[in-house]
C-alpha positions, 0 to 999 in steps of 0.5 A, spaced: 500 499 500 502 506 498 503 512 503 499 518 502 502 524 500 502 529 506 503 537 505 510 539 503 509 545 507 514 544 514 514 548 520 515 548 528 509 545 529 509 540 523 511 532 524 518 530 523 519 526 517 526 524 519 529 521 526 535 518 528 538 516 535 544 520 537 550 519 542 550 525 547 557 529 546 559 535 550 563 539 545 559 537 538 553 539 536 547 534 533 549 533 526 544 538 522 543 542 528 538 545 530 533 539 530 526 540 531 526 537 537 529 531 541 525 526 545 527 521 550 526 514 548 527 511 555 527 514 562 533 518 566 536 525 565 537 529 559 542 535 559 541 540 553 543 546 549 538 550 546 539 553 540 541 560 542 545 558 549 552 559 549 556 552 550 557 552 557 549 553 558 546 547 558 539 545 561 538 539 565 532 535 566 532 530 571 528 523 572 524 524 566 519 519 563 520 516 556 517 520 551 519 526 554 521 532 549 525 538 552 521 545 550 527 547 546 529 547 539 536 543 541 543 544 538 547 539 542 545 533 547 550 533 553 554 526 555 555 529 562 548 529 565 545 525 560 543 518 562 536 517 557 537 514 550 535 520 545 532 521 538 532 527 534 525 529 530 527 532 524 524 535 517 
């Protein structure tokens, strides 16, 4: 069965069309950053650097559930402070 074609208009509120599990890194941004969002695939902790934050200004979320989406457009997921498995949502 063929998939129905969706509108090609992309916005911050549209669903993503690409996703990948990422390896957190303290010094390297996510490939193709910023991504629309990141989502925790497992429960744990996540530390992110939003698009306009300085390199030394991560924001940590502790004890989040699987499915948690930080309320920021993210450019980096930090290795330090991240225990959850994380995936991107991209266009």
